[in-house]
C-alpha positions as a Markdown table, in Angstrom:
| # | Residue | x | y | z |
|---|---|---|---|---|
| 1 | Unk | 171.2 | 203.6 | 134.7 |
| 2 | Unk | 169.5 | 200.5 | 133.3 |
| 3 | Unk | 170.4 | 201.2 | 129.8 |
| 4 | Unk | 174.0 | 201.3 | 130.8 |
| 5 | Unk | 173.6 | 197.8 | 132.7 |
| 6 | Unk | 172.2 | 196.2 | 129.9 |
| 7 | Unk | 175.0 | 197.4 | 127.3 |
| 8 | Unk | 177.6 | 195.8 | 129.5 |
| 9 | Unk | 178.9 | 192.6 | 128.0 |
| 10 | Unk | 180.0 | 189.9 | 130.6 |
| 11 | Unk | 183.3 | 188.2 | 129.4 |
| 12 | Unk | 183.4 | 184.4 | 129.3 |
| 13 | Unk | 186.3 | 183.4 | 131.0 |
| 14 | Unk | 188.9 | 181.6 | 128.7 |
| 15 | Unk | 190.0 | 177.9 | 129.9 |
| 16 | Unk | 193.4 | 177.7 | 131.5 |
| 17 | Unk | 196.0 | 175.7 | 129.1 |
| 18 | Unk | 197.9 | 173.3 | 131.2 |
| 19 | Unk | 201.5 | 174.5 | 131.9 |
| 20 | Unk | 204.2 | 172.3 | 130.2 |
| 21 | Unk | 207.9 | 172.6 | 130.9 |
| 22 | Unk | 210.2 | 172.4 | 127.9 |
| 23 | Unk | 212.0 | 169.2 | 129.6 |
| 24 | Unk | 208.3 | 167.6 | 129.9 |
| 25 | Unk | 207.7 | 168.3 | 126.2 |
| 26 | Unk | 211.2 | 167.1 | 125.2 |
| 27 | Unk | 210.7 | 163.9 | 127.2 |
| 28 | Unk | 207.4 | 163.3 | 125.1 |
| 29 | Unk | 209.0 | 163.3 | 121.8 |
| 30 | Unk | 209.8 | 160.0 | 120.1 |
| 31 | Unk | 213.6 | 160.0 | 119.2 |
| 32 | Unk | 212.7 | 158.0 | 116.0 |
| 33 | Unk | 210.3 | 160.2 | 114.9 |
| 34 | Unk | 212.4 | 163.2 | 115.5 |
| 35 | Unk | 215.4 | 161.5 | 113.8 |
| 36 | Unk | 213.0 | 160.8 | 110.6 |
| 37 | Unk | 211.8 | 164.5 | 110.9 |
| 38 | Unk | 215.3 | 166.0 | 110.8 |
| 39 | Unk | 216.6 | 163.8 | 108.2 |
| 40 | Unk | 213.7 | 164.8 | 105.8 |
| 41 | Unk | 214.0 | 168.6 | 106.5 |
| 42 | Unk | 217.8 | 168.5 | 105.9 |
| 43 | Unk | 217.7 | 166.6 | 102.6 |
| 44 | Unk | 214.9 | 169.2 | 101.6 |
| 45 | Unk | 217.3 | 172.0 | 102.6 |
| 46 | Unk | 220.2 | 170.6 | 100.9 |
| 47 | Unk | 218.3 | 170.1 | 97.5 |
| 48 | Unk | 217.1 | 173.8 | 98.0 |
| 49 | Unk | 220.6 | 175.0 | 97.9 |
| 50 | Unk | 222.3 | 175.2 | 94.6 |
| 51 | Unk | 226.0 | 175.6 | 95.7 |
| 52 | Unk | 228.7 | 174.1 | 93.4 |
| 53 | Unk | 230.8 | 172.6 | 95.9 |
| 54 | Unk | 228.3 | 170.7 | 97.8 |
| 55 | Unk | 227.0 | 167.6 | 96.1 |
| 56 | Unk | 223.7 | 166.6 | 95.3 |
| 57 | Unk | 222.4 | 164.1 | 97.6 |
| 58 | Unk | 221.0 | 161.9 | 94.7 |
| 59 | Unk | 224.5 | 161.8 | 93.1 |
| 60 | Unk | 227.0 | 159.2 | 94.4 |
| 61 | Unk | 230.2 | 160.7 | 95.7 |
| 62 | Unk | 233.4 | 159.8 | 93.8 |
| 63 | Unk | 236.4 | 159.9 | 96.2 |
| 64 | Unk | 239.3 | 161.1 | 94.5 |
| 65 | Unk | 242.9 | 160.9 | 96.3 |
C-alpha cells in the first residue's frame, strides 16, 4: 500500500477568478476607446469588401441629383 499512496498526486487548487457581470464590464469600457475601435474595424471591413455599389472609403462621393 505504500507504493499506491506515493503514486497519487495531489492536485494544486487553482485560484478562483473574480466573477464579473456583463454590466460591470460594460461600465468599465471607455466610450472614446470603443468608438475609435469600432471605427477602425469598420473601415477595415469596408476595405476588405469588393462590392461595386459600395464607395471606397478613400474616395470622395459625388452627389448626383
